[in-house]
Structure formats: structure tokens, C-alpha cells
C-alpha positions, 0 to 999 in steps of 0.5 A: 500499499503507498504512502499518502502525501504528507500533506494530505495526511495534514488535510485529513488534520484540519477536517477532523479539527472541523469535526471536533468544533461542530461537534463541541457546538453541538454538544453546547446546543443540546447541553444549552437546551436542558439548561438554561444558564449552562457554561457549556454552550459557552465553551462549546460554541467558542473553543468549538468556532474556533477550530472551525475556522482554523481548521477552514483556514488551514485547508485553505492554505493548503489547498490554496497552494500545494507546492508551499505545504508540500515544503512546509512539511519537509522543512517542519521534519527538516534535522536542522528545525528539530534541532531548534524545536528541541532547544527552545522546549529544553529553554522554556524547560528551565524558565518554567522551574525559575517561574515556579521556584518563584512562584513557591517563595512569593506563596512563602512570603504571602504565608499562603501553604496551600498553593506553596504545596499545590506550586511545589506538586506541579514542580516535581511532575514536572522536573519528574517528567523530564527526568523519565523523558531524559532517560527513555529518549537515551535509552532509544539512542 
């Protein structure tokens, strides 16, 4: 079975986003008919509309210029661009850790122990996930 071109897979993802958007709007409308003050309608309408617009624009851009879409797919998988994204994610990880540590200090100064504990849990999950993923990726290479 021949593989489909990558830009066709991307077009399918955009169609799935449109379908999810329609589902969110429909389910929000359905729930609003049961309950007059339903936040689900607002959520479904807002997020669903955004997904539909995003998917429609993506499909339009792919169909408008398929050669450009192919070129973007090739660049997305280019080794240099992959390394740039990895370096950016690595830097963002440490910025997040520093931000969480600063939030803990602020919570301690303001004597808000509950928030401090929650932030420490988030920081622990963040660091542990980094260490586990680092170990998994090192074993793969």
C-alpha cells in the first residue's frame, strides 16, 4: 500500500479539527436546551468556532498552494529545525522551573501554604517527567 503524501495527512487533521468544532458547538447547544444558564454552550461555541475557523483556514491554505504546503512539511522535518525546536523546549523547561520556584517563594512570603504545596507538586511533576523522558530518550539512542 503506497503512503499518502504528508500534506494530505495534514489536510485530514484540519478536517478532524472542523468535525470536533462542529461536535463541540452541537453538544453545547444540546446541553443549553436542558439548562438555561449553561457554561457548556459558551465553551462549546467558543472553542468549537475557533477550531472550525482554524481548520478551514488550514485547508484553504493547503489547497491554495500545495507546493508551499509540501515545502513546509519538508522543512518541519528538517534536522536543523528539529534541533531548534528541541533547544527551545529545553530552554522553556528551565524557564518554567525558575518561574515555579519564584511562585513558591512568593507564596511562602505571603504565607499561603496551600498554594505553595500545589505549586511544589506541579514542579515535581514537571521535573520528574523531564527526568523520565530524558532516560527513555537516552535508551532509544
